[in-house]
Every structure is written in C-alpha cells, then in structure tokens.
C-alpha positions as CSV (number, residue, x, y, z in Angstrom):
1,X,124.5,110.7,65.4
2,X,120.9,111.6,64.4
3,X,118.9,111.7,67.6
4,X,121.8,112.5,70.0
5,X,123.4,115.2,67.9
6,X,119.9,116.8,67.3
7,X,119.2,116.7,71.0
8,X,122.4,118.4,71.8
9,X,121.7,121.1,69.2
10,X,118.1,121.5,70.4
11,X,119.3,122.0,74.0
12,X,121.8,124.7,73.0
13,X,119.3,126.6,70.9
14,X,116.5,126.4,73.4
15,X,118.8,127.8,76.1
16,X,119.9,130.6,73.8
17,X,116.3,131.5,72.9
18,X,115.4,131.7,76.6
19,X,118.6,133.6,77.6
20,X,119.4,130.7,79.9
21,X,122.6,129.3,81.2
22,X,124.6,127.5,78.4
23,X,126.5,125.5,81.0
24,X,123.4,123.6,82.0
25,X,121.9,123.2,78.6
26,X,122.5,119.4,78.5
27,X,122.0,118.7,82.2
28,X,118.8,116.8,81.7
29,X,120.5,114.5,79.2
30,X,123.4,113.9,81.6
31,X,120.8,112.9,84.3
32,X,119.0,110.6,81.9
33,X,122.3,108.9,81.0
34,X,123.2,108.5,84.7
35,X,119.8,106.8,85.2
36,X,120.5,104.4,82.3
37,X,124.1,103.7,83.4
38,X,123.0,102.7,86.8
39,X,120.3,100.4,85.5
40,X,120.5,97.0,83.9
41,X,119.1,98.2,80.5
42,X,122.1,100.0,79.0
43,X,123.5,98.6,75.7
44,X,126.3,100.0,73.6
45,X,125.5,103.0,71.4
46,X,126.7,101.0,68.4
47,X,123.8,98.6,68.8
48,X,121.4,98.8,65.8
49,X,118.2,100.6,66.7
50,X,116.1,97.6,65.9
51,X,118.3,95.3,68.1
52,X,118.0,97.1,71.5
53,X,116.3,94.9,74.0
54,X,114.2,97.7,75.6
55,X,112.7,101.0,74.5
56,X,114.4,102.6,77.6
57,X,117.8,101.3,76.6
58,X,117.3,102.6,73.0
59,X,115.8,106.0,73.7
60,X,118.1,107.2,76.5
61,X,121.2,105.9,74.7
62,X,120.3,107.4,71.3
63,X,119.0,110.7,72.6
64,X,120.7,111.4,75.9
65,X,124.0,109.5,75.7
66,X,124.4,110.8,72.2
67,X,124.0,114.4,73.4
68,X,126.4,113.8,76.2
69,X,128.9,112.5,73.7
70,X,129.2,116.0,72.2
71,X,129.2,118.0,75.4
72,X,131.8,115.7,76.9
73,X,133.9,116.0,73.7
74,X,134.1,119.7,74.5
75,X,135.6,118.7,77.9
76,X,138.2,116.6,76.2
77,X,139.3,118.9,73.3
78,X,137.9,122.2,74.6
79,X,134.5,123.7,73.8
80,X,135.7,126.1,71.1
81,X,137.5,123.2,69.3
82,X,134.4,121.1,69.6
83,X,132.4,123.8,67.9
84,X,134.9,124.0,65.1
85,X,134.6,120.2,64.8
86,X,130.9,120.4,64.3
87,X,131.2,123.0,61.6
88,X,133.8,121.0,59.8
89,X,131.7,117.9,60.2
90,X,128.7,119.6,58.7
91,X,130.6,121.1,55.8
92,X,132.4,117.8,55.0
93,X,129.4,115.4,55.4
94,X,126.2,117.4,54.6
95,X,123.8,115.4,52.4
96,X,125.9,112.3,52.8
97,X,125.8,109.2,55.1
98,X,128.7,109.5,57.6
99,X,129.6,106.8,60.2
100,X,131.0,107.5,63.7
101,X,134.4,106.8,62.3
102,X,133.9,109.6,59.8
103,X,133.0,112.0,62.7
104,X,136.0,110.9,64.7
105,X,138.4,111.5,61.8
106,X,137.0,115.1,61.5
107,X,137.4,115.6,65.2
108,X,140.9,114.3,65.2
109,X,141.8,116.6,62.3
110,X,140.4,119.7,63.9
111,X,141.7,119.0,67.4
112,X,145.1,117.5,66.5
113,X,144.4,114.7,69.0
114,X,143.8,111.0,68.9
115,X,140.2,110.3,69.7
116,X,139.6,106.7,68.7
117,X,139.8,105.6,72.3
118,X,136.8,107.9,73.1
119,X,134.7,106.3,70.4
120,X,135.6,102.8,71.5
121,X,134.8,103.4,75.2
122,X,131.7,105.7,74.7
123,X,130.1,104.1,71.6
124,X,131.2,100.5,71.6
125,X,131.0,99.7,75.3
126,X,128.8,100.5,78.4
127,X,131.8,101.2,80.6
128,X,131.5,104.2,82.9
129,X,133.6,107.0,84.3
130,X,134.3,107.5,88.0
131,X,137.2,109.6,89.2
132,X,137.7,110.3,92.9
133,X,139.8,112.4,95.3
134,X,141.3,109.6,97.4
135,X,143.6,111.4,99.9
136,X,145.0,114.9,100.7
137,X,148.1,115.3,102.8
138,X,151.0,117.7,103.5
139,X,154.6,116.7,102.8
140,X,157.7,118.8,102.8
141,X,155.7,122.0,102.9
142,X,153.5,121.1,99.9
143,X,150.0,119.6,99.6
144,X,149.8,116.3,97.9
145,X,146.5,115.2,96.3
146,X,146.0,111.5,95.3
147,X,143.4,110.9,92.6
148,X,142.0,107.5,91.7
149,X,140.3,106.2,88.6
150,X,137.6,104.0,90.0
151,X,135.8,103.6,86.7
152,X,136.6,101.8,83.5
153,X,136.9,104.7,81.1
154,X,140.1,106.8,81.2
155,X,139.7,110.5,80.8
156,X,141.8,113.7,81.1
157,X,141.2,115.5,84.4
158,X,140.6,119.1,85.3
159,X,141.1,119.6,89.0
160,X,140.4,123.1,90.5
161,X,141.8,124.2,93.9
162,X,140.0,127.1,95.5
163,X,142.0,128.9,98.2
164,X,140.6,130.3,101.4
165,X,140.9,133.8,99.8
166,X,138.7,132.7,96.9
167,X,141.5,132.6,94.3
168,X,141.7,129.4,92.1
169,X,144.2,127.3,90.3
170,X,143.5,124.7,87.6
171,X,145.5,121.5,87.4
172,X,145.2,119.8,84.0
173,X,146.1,116.2,83.6
174,X,146.0,115.0,80.0
175,X,145.5,111.3,79.3
176,X,148.2,109.5,77.4
177,X,145.9,108.0,74.7
178,X,145.0,111.6,73.5
179,X,148.5,112.4,72.3
180,X,147.7,116.1,72.7
181,X,146.5,118.9,75.0
182,X,143.3,120.9,75.0
183,X,143.7,124.7,74.7
184,X,143.2,126.7,77.9
185,X,139.5,127.6,78.2
186,X,139.2,130.2,80.9
187,X,141.1,132.8,82.9
188,X,142.0,130.5,85.8
189,X,145.8,129.9,85.9
190,X,146.4,126.4,84.5
191,X,149.3,124.1,85.4
192,X,149.6,121.2,82.9
193,X,150.9,118.0,84.4
194,X,152.5,114.9,82.8
195,X,150.0,112.5,81.2
196,X,148.0,110.1,83.3
197,X,148.6,106.7,81.7
198,X,145.3,104.9,81.1
199,X,146.5,101.7,82.8
200,X,147.4,103.5,86.1
201,X,144.7,103.6,88.8
202,X,146.2,106.5,90.8
203,X,147.9,109.9,90.1
204,X,149.4,112.4,92.6
205,X,149.3,116.1,92.1
206,X,151.5,118.4,94.1
207,X,150.8,122.1,94.9
208,X,152.8,124.7,96.8
209,X,149.7,125.6,98.7
210,X,149.6,124.6,102.4
211,X,146.6,122.4,103.3
212,X,145.4,125.1,105.7
213,X,145.1,127.6,102.9
214,X,142.8,125.3,100.8
215,X,139.0,125.7,100.9
216,X,137.9,123.3,98.1
217,X,139.4,120.7,95.8
218,X,137.2,119.5,93.0
219,X,137.5,117.3,89.9
220,X,135.8,118.8,86.9
221,X,133.7,121.6,88.5
222,X,132.1,122.3,85.0
223,X,130.6,118.8,85.3
224,X,131.1,118.1,81.6
225,X,132.7,114.8,82.4
226,X,130.0,112.2,82.7
227,X,131.2,110.9,86.1
228,X,128.6,108.5,87.5
229,X,129.5,109.3,91.1
230,X,130.2,113.0,91.8
231,X,130.1,112.5,95.5
232,X,133.8,111.6,95.5
233,X,134.8,114.5,93.2
234,X,134.9,117.3,95.8
235,X,136.4,117.9,99.2
236,X,135.8,120.9,101.4
237,X,138.2,121.9,104.1
C-alpha cells in the first residue's frame, strides 16, 4: 500500500507529463509481476517486509504487484469507479495508518460490490489468473464460445468479438462473488451475461453472429486482467 500505490501513481503521472498512452502506464509492472509469478520466489503480498525470503520476491511484490492491484481493480469495478475509490481512500485515511481491510471497505462502499475475495486471492495468496478460449463452434445458427478458467483466481470477464466488417460487441460476464456489475466503460455495445460462478471451470457464451462473420475473439483486450498466459486469450479467424 506504500510502494505499490506509489508506483501506480508515479506511472500515471509520468505518462501524463510525457503525453503518453495512459493504457500502457503500468505495463512494466505487469511484466515484472508475470516474471515473479512464473518464478519460485513469489510470496504473498501480506508477508511482512522483513520476512520475505528474497529481495526479488519482496521488491517485485511490493512495487509491481501492488501497482497491478490498483490497475486490475479498475478492470473489476471500472476505471472511473477505481479513481473515485482512490479519492475517497485519501480523504478518509490521510495522515492515518490504514490496513488493506480499510482500503477494501472504502472500495466496496464506492463500488457497491463485494471485494473481499479480491483481497484474499491477490494479497493473501500467490494464486494466478489464466482464462482461455477453449472452443468455438456453430449451433442452430448461432456461434457458441466456450471459455475455461485454467487458473486459480476467479475474475469477471470482458470478451470482445470483432466482426469482419470491423464492428465490435462486448460480452461482459460478472463473477458471482462480486454481487454487482461494473458500469459500462466505453462505446462498444455491451451484453451482460449471468454470473460465472467461481467454482465452475467453464462458461459458454452465445452470439447471433455466424462464425464466418467473426474476425477476432479476445478475452480482455485492454489487458488489465493480470492473466499469466495471454496466448490462449485470443483467436483469429
């Protein structure tokens, strides 16, 4: 909450000062986190700083995984809501000594969602995210898309279908532990599906588009979800 939140803020401000792309402000921290997650050095963020076994485990977790925590929170609750959370958090806890539970309570209040699950998975464990497009087929004139959660952290899913003519449609699948929906974030037409229960490994989306009319199907094209294997997130046709 010190190093990670500061890294996140530093990244955003640096991009703004350089007139850069806000969407890639935290890319380096995502890549550092992926390096750590694929190593044998990761320990839970909740580990006391003096108790980490390695400097690598401490530094990347505290700085990079902490920054990813906030950028990924924007994926879960919506970027605009995340920004309101940070302002509320500052105004509520400035010059005090908050814990992660205090931050989550502010986030839940501002987003009107349950977020304790996010804290438990991201802060208290070293489990990882890996969603995949498993199969695409046509049935009764509609295209069916089966997704699989191959990781151990459940997440809501944004799936974007790009048609051959360039038009897009966004399929939003909330996760049941959230008990809420994030607001629409962009101009792409969004279809909200029933919740994906965190205990279910697969989920099937149906679209009226024929398979021959689809150019690309991609999970989280904004790449805000810290999916450790993005190779299985996209299919071109």
